[in-house]
LOTOR-725806 format. One line per 4 residues: number of its first residue (from 1); their letters; for each residue x, y, z of C-alpha. Coordinates in Angstrom, 2 decimals. Layout:
NUM) A) X Y Z ~ ...
//
This chain:
1) MQPG) 9.28 -8.58 20.15 ~ 10.72 -7.72 16.75 ~ 10.86 -4.44 14.78 ~ 7.41 -3.67 13.45
5) CASR) 5.66 -5.36 16.38 ~ 5.35 -2.48 18.85 ~ 1.98 -3.06 20.48 ~ 0.57 0.45 20.57
9) RSPR) -2.34 2.14 18.87 ~ -1.31 3.05 15.35 ~ -2.57 6.05 13.36 ~ -5.22 5.35 10.74
13) PSPR) -3.61 5.54 7.29 ~ -4.97 8.25 5.04 ~ -6.67 7.21 1.79 ~ -4.34 7.05 -1.18
17) RPPR) -4.35 5.86 -4.75 ~ -3.19 2.23 -4.91 ~ 0.08 1.46 -6.72 ~ -0.38 0.56 -10.37
21) LKGL) 2.56 -1.55 -11.39 ~ 4.84 -4.27 -10.15 ~ 8.39 -3.25 -9.30 ~ 10.24 -1.09 -6.82
25) TKRN) 12.31 1.91 -7.71 ~ 13.86 4.51 -5.45 ~ 12.28 7.98 -5.35 ~ 13.59 10.49 -2.80
29) DSFS) 13.38 8.73 0.59 ~ 10.87 6.08 -0.49 ~ 10.28 3.29 -2.95 ~ 7.36 3.14 -5.36
33) WVES) 5.84 0.11 -7.05 ~ 6.74 0.57 -10.72 ~ 8.14 -1.72 -13.38 ~ 11.79 -2.51 -12.65
37) EGVM) 14.37 -4.53 -14.56 ~ 17.26 -6.53 -13.18 ~ 15.63 -7.69 -9.96 ~ 18.10 -9.83 -8.01
41) SVVV) 16.88 -13.23 -6.82 ~ 17.36 -14.12 -3.16 ~ 18.56 -17.51 -1.90 ~ 17.64 -18.40 1.69
45) VGSV) 19.04 -21.32 3.68 ~ 17.22 -22.14 6.90 ~ 14.66 -24.23 8.73 ~ 11.23 -25.40 7.60
49) AFDS) 9.13 -26.44 10.57 ~ 5.83 -27.16 12.23 ~ 5.22 -24.66 15.04 ~ 2.87 -24.94 18.00
53) IKTP) 2.34 -21.50 19.51 ~ 0.52 -20.10 22.52 ~ 0.12 -16.37 23.17 ~ -2.15 -14.33 25.45
57) TGSI) -4.56 -13.98 22.50 ~ -4.86 -17.65 21.48 ~ -3.00 -20.71 20.27 ~ -2.33 -22.86 17.22
61) DETL) -0.83 -26.33 16.76 ~ 1.43 -27.74 14.04 ~ 1.27 -24.69 11.80 ~ 3.73 -24.00 9.00
65) GGSA) 6.81 -22.17 10.27 ~ 10.59 -22.07 10.33 ~ 13.10 -19.34 9.55 ~ 13.30 -20.09 5.82
69) VHFS) 9.51 -20.07 5.48 ~ 8.95 -16.75 7.27 ~ 11.85 -15.15 5.40 ~ 10.71 -16.47 2.02
73) LAAS) 7.08 -15.38 2.36 ~ 8.23 -11.87 3.27 ~ 10.90 -11.61 0.56 ~ 8.54 -12.99 -2.09
77) LFGP) 6.49 -9.78 -1.82 ~ 9.43 -8.07 -3.52 ~ 10.79 -10.61 -5.99 ~ 11.94 -14.18 -6.70
81) VRLV) 13.08 -16.36 -3.80 ~ 14.93 -19.69 -3.83 ~ 14.54 -21.79 -0.68 ~ 17.06 -24.32 0.63
85) GVVG) 15.89 -26.49 3.51 ~ 14.84 -29.97 4.56 ~ 11.54 -31.62 5.52 ~ 10.31 -35.10 6.31
89) SDFP) 7.82 -37.19 4.39 ~ 5.14 -35.81 6.74 ~ 5.37 -32.39 5.07 ~ 2.04 -31.96 3.24
93) AEHR) 1.69 -31.12 -0.43 ~ -0.53 -28.15 0.37 ~ 2.37 -26.44 2.15 ~ 4.54 -26.88 -0.94
97) DLLS) 1.74 -25.56 -3.11 ~ 1.35 -22.52 -0.86 ~ 5.04 -21.65 -1.05 ~ 5.17 -22.23 -4.80
101) SRGI) 2.09 -20.06 -5.31 ~ 4.06 -17.18 -3.80 ~ 6.80 -17.52 -6.40 ~ 9.18 -19.39 -4.09
105) DLEG) 11.42 -21.86 -5.94 ~ 11.57 -25.18 -4.05 ~ 14.25 -27.02 -6.02 ~ 16.46 -26.70 -2.93
109) LETV) 13.88 -28.14 -0.51 ~ 15.08 -31.66 0.32 ~ 12.70 -34.40 1.49 ~ 13.95 -37.20 3.73
113) EGGE) 11.72 -40.20 3.13 ~ 10.54 -41.74 6.39 ~ 11.81 -38.74 8.35 ~ 9.87 -36.20 10.38
117) TFRW) 9.92 -32.44 9.90 ~ 11.46 -30.12 12.52 ~ 8.98 -29.19 15.27 ~ 9.01 -26.32 17.77
121) SGEY) 6.58 -25.20 20.44 ~ 6.60 -22.07 22.58 ~ 4.52 -19.84 24.80 ~ 4.67 -16.04 24.94
125) HRDM) 4.39 -13.95 28.09 ~ 1.67 -11.32 28.45 ~ 3.78 -8.45 27.06 ~ 4.89 -10.59 24.06
129) DQRD) 8.50 -9.47 24.65 ~ 9.49 -12.79 26.21 ~ 8.68 -16.38 25.36 ~ 9.42 -19.82 26.75
133) TLSV) 10.44 -22.63 24.43 ~ 8.43 -25.67 25.49 ~ 9.88 -28.27 23.14 ~ 12.27 -28.65 20.22
137) ELNV) 12.37 -31.72 17.97 ~ 15.04 -31.16 15.32 ~ 14.27 -34.43 13.51 ~ 15.56 -34.26 9.90
141) FEDF) 16.99 -30.77 10.49 ~ 19.52 -32.15 13.00 ~ 21.68 -33.78 10.31 ~ 20.89 -31.33 7.51
145) EPNI) 23.85 -30.54 5.29 ~ 22.65 -28.00 2.72 ~ 23.39 -28.84 -0.90 ~ 22.89 -25.72 -2.99
149) PRSY) 21.40 -26.50 -6.43 ~ 23.68 -25.44 -9.25 ~ 21.00 -23.11 -10.59 ~ 21.07 -21.19 -7.27
153) RGGS) 24.82 -20.68 -7.02 ~ 25.50 -17.68 -9.22 ~ 24.46 -14.05 -8.98 ~ 21.88 -14.24 -6.18
157) YLFL) 21.75 -12.41 -2.88 ~ 22.23 -14.92 -0.04 ~ 20.57 -15.07 3.37 ~ 22.08 -17.55 5.80
161) GNGS) 19.36 -18.21 8.35 ~ 20.15 -18.96 11.96 ~ 22.33 -22.07 12.17 ~ 25.77 -23.42 12.91
165) PVTQ) 28.52 -21.08 11.60 ~ 30.27 -24.16 10.18 ~ 27.18 -25.02 8.14 ~ 26.75 -21.39 7.11
169) ASVL) 30.36 -21.29 5.91 ~ 29.88 -24.50 3.92 ~ 26.94 -22.89 2.12 ~ 29.00 -19.82 1.34
173) DQMD) 31.73 -22.08 -0.05 ~ 29.22 -23.51 -2.55 ~ 28.19 -20.11 -3.95 ~ 29.98 -19.01 -7.11
177) NAPL) 29.28 -15.32 -6.75 ~ 26.89 -13.85 -4.19 ~ 26.86 -10.05 -4.61 ~ 25.47 -9.64 -1.08
181) VVVD) 25.68 -12.05 1.87 ~ 23.51 -11.57 4.96 ~ 23.81 -13.82 8.01 ~ 21.66 -14.37 11.11
185) TMDL) 22.86 -15.96 14.34 ~ 21.80 -16.57 17.95 ~ 23.18 -16.89 21.48 ~ 23.77 -20.65 21.16
189) WIQT) 26.33 -20.21 18.37 ~ 27.93 -17.17 20.01 ~ 28.54 -19.27 23.13 ~ 29.54 -22.57 21.51
193) ARSE) 31.14 -21.62 18.18 ~ 32.49 -18.10 18.64 ~ 35.72 -18.59 16.71 ~ 33.88 -20.13 13.74
197) LESL) 31.34 -17.30 13.83 ~ 34.02 -14.61 13.95 ~ 35.75 -16.25 10.99 ~ 32.47 -16.24 9.07
201) LGRV) 31.86 -12.55 9.82 ~ 34.95 -11.68 7.82 ~ 33.22 -13.08 4.72 ~ 29.78 -11.47 4.94
205) DLLV) 28.34 -8.06 4.15 ~ 25.67 -7.78 6.81 ~ 24.94 -9.40 10.17 ~ 21.43 -9.40 11.66
209) LNEQ) 20.97 -10.11 15.37 ~ 18.98 -8.89 18.35 ~ 20.13 -6.62 21.17 ~ 20.87 -9.44 23.63
213) EASL) 22.90 -11.35 21.02 ~ 24.84 -8.20 20.12 ~ 25.73 -7.68 23.78 ~ 26.86 -11.30 24.10
217) LSDE) 28.98 -11.24 20.94 ~ 30.64 -7.89 21.71 ~ 30.82 -8.25 25.52 ~ 29.32 -4.75 25.62
221) KNVV) 25.92 -3.79 27.05 ~ 25.65 -0.42 25.29 ~ 24.00 -1.15 21.94 ~ 25.88 1.60 20.05
225) KAGR) 29.27 0.42 21.30 ~ 28.25 -3.19 20.66 ~ 27.41 -2.44 17.04 ~ 30.75 -0.71 16.50
229) IIQK) 32.69 -3.61 18.00 ~ 30.87 -6.20 15.87 ~ 31.20 -4.11 12.73 ~ 34.98 -4.19 13.17
233) MGPR) 34.81 -8.01 13.08 ~ 34.21 -7.87 9.34 ~ 30.69 -7.09 8.10 ~ 30.10 -3.78 6.35
237) FVVI) 26.84 -3.38 8.24 ~ 25.35 -4.69 11.46 ~ 21.58 -4.48 11.94 ~ 20.57 -4.85 15.58
241) KQGQ) 16.90 -5.64 16.19 ~ 15.61 -3.83 19.29 ~ 12.05 -5.12 19.42 ~ 9.46 -2.44 20.10
245) HGSL) 12.27 0.14 19.99 ~ 12.97 -0.55 16.32 ~ 16.40 -1.30 14.91 ~ 19.90 0.14 14.79
249) ISHR) 22.18 0.08 11.74 ~ 25.87 0.19 12.59 ~ 28.18 1.15 9.72 ~ 31.69 2.49 9.25
253) GGEV) 30.52 6.08 9.47 ~ 28.31 5.79 12.55 ~ 24.78 4.67 13.34 ~ 21.23 5.01 12.00
257) SLPA) 18.20 4.25 14.18 ~ 14.72 3.48 12.85 ~ 11.61 3.03 15.03 ~ 9.19 0.13 15.06
261) LPLA) 5.74 0.55 13.55 ~ 3.16 0.85 16.38 ~ 0.38 -1.73 16.16 ~ -2.97 -1.65 17.94
265) EVED) -3.05 -5.44 18.18 ~ -0.33 -8.12 18.20 ~ -1.46 -11.73 17.76 ~ 1.80 -13.68 17.40
269) PTGA) 5.35 -12.34 16.92 ~ 6.75 -15.75 15.88 ~ 8.79 -15.30 12.71 ~ 8.78 -11.50 12.85
273) GDSF) 12.58 -11.35 12.91 ~ 12.84 -13.52 9.81 ~ 10.04 -11.54 8.14 ~ 11.98 -8.37 8.94
277) AGGM) 15.08 -9.83 7.29 ~ 13.03 -11.05 4.32 ~ 11.46 -7.65 3.76 ~ 14.81 -5.92 4.16
281) LGAL) 16.69 -8.18 1.73 ~ 13.73 -8.30 -0.65 ~ 13.77 -4.51 -0.87 ~ 17.55 -4.49 -1.28
285) SRAS) 17.20 -6.92 -4.19 ~ 15.34 -4.17 -6.05 ~ 17.66 -1.33 -5.11 ~ 20.32 -0.12 -7.51
289) SSDL) 23.05 -0.77 -4.93 ~ 23.61 -2.10 -1.42 ~ 24.97 1.15 0.01 ~ 23.90 2.77 3.28
293) DSLK) 21.10 4.85 1.76 ~ 19.57 1.76 0.15 ~ 19.96 -0.21 3.39 ~ 18.20 2.47 5.45
297) VSVA) 15.16 2.38 3.21 ~ 15.28 -1.42 3.05 ~ 15.31 -1.67 6.85 ~ 12.21 0.51 6.83
301) WGTV) 10.59 -1.94 4.40 ~ 11.66 -4.82 6.64 ~ 10.04 -3.12 9.63 ~ 6.78 -2.66 7.75
305) TASF) 6.82 -6.24 6.43 ~ 7.37 -7.65 9.92 ~ 4.35 -5.74 11.19 ~ 2.08 -7.93 9.06
309) CCQG) 3.66 -11.08 10.50 ~ 2.67 -10.00 14.03 ~ -1.02 -9.66 13.15 ~ -1.84 -13.35 12.69
313) FGVA) -0.81 -16.75 14.00 ~ 1.98 -18.58 12.21 ~ 2.17 -17.42 8.59 ~ -1.41 -16.09 8.47
317) GILS) -0.32 -12.51 9.10 ~ 2.24 -12.30 6.31 ~ -0.12 -14.15 3.94 ~ -2.66 -11.36 4.49
321) ADRE) -0.25 -8.87 2.93 ~ -0.01 -8.01 -0.74 ~ 1.96 -5.32 -2.52 ~ -0.82 -2.77 -2.34
325) LLQE) -1.26 -3.18 1.43 ~ 2.50 -3.21 1.93 ~ 2.91 0.02 -0.01 ~ 0.06 1.65 1.92
329) RFEQ) 1.57 0.72 5.28 ~ 5.02 1.86 4.14 ~ 3.58 5.28 3.33 ~ 2.02 5.34 6.81
333) YRKM) 5.42 4.51 8.32 ~ 7.24 7.09 6.18 ~ 4.83 9.81 7.26 ~ 5.23 8.78 10.89
337) IDLG) 9.00 9.38 10.84 ~ 8.86 12.48 8.59 ~ 9.63 15.71 10.48 ~ 7.68 17.67 7.88
341) TASI) 8.43 21.20 6.72 ~ 7.87 23.07 9.98 ~ 10.51 25.64 10.87 ~ 13.23 24.04 12.97
345) PQLA) 14.85 26.34 15.56 ~ 18.56 26.92 15.02 ~ 20.35 26.92 18.36 ~ 23.81 27.70 17.04
349) P) 24.85 30.52 14.70
//
């Protein structure tokens, strides 16, 4: 399970005045929705798929999914998104219309005539922490070589969704100037393309991966030590997703840990990790910098965004979110982790 998907009873949010305007600006330890200039666009390169999912609460067949889709829908809550991916001629117009209606630019979405879109099916165990992949049909995604549109290449934040490190590096080579580069990976590439992945890590700002992947990449079971080892491979920051335990940020000065947001009900955690990354990078695109303080708050936003993903099948959960609901849940999360103003005992003089 991903950050934001902890299946526990959550506190009822207190009534509050809804946000009035559009943007995000930093205020103390939070962000508020106010008008903001200079919002950075985000380019995402990843999969677009049809998912068939079964969980203890239900099932759905051939629903819209894929890493680029989940990321884009989450990031679009914060600002403009440019999607790079590939689909077959079986990809329906209504899916394109849905993505476009969320402000997602589809110039980079390639269509292979006569081809079939990537398909995945999986079944979750009762606790939702584990799942079994039942089938994978890569189809047009198998031979996908991303071609970044010229209009995407300059001045955008870049998210390299899970994929071959060689392909990820080729995308990075096409970018003229990406102020921030975030990369995702998985156990397959750690095991089969380690040298290429380690070379790529020297070129990126932030790596996102889960606890098992961090252990595999670092050859270290302790998550704190693993983060430190990986951080020395090149990225300024490493964000390790710890499921219902939240996430850990490893940086050059130490670590920061943020909890998951407890949820009373979890329907389907598919795509929660990509929604987490989309919310995190979307929030960073509105921050004044990409320093540690901005990243901490952005990881909190990613956690909150992912919580919506878990509350519906496929993309239904994230589609139920809007900026007002997102802000309200963020305030709930912020209050949950706030120690308040109570007197704290001092144990040392």
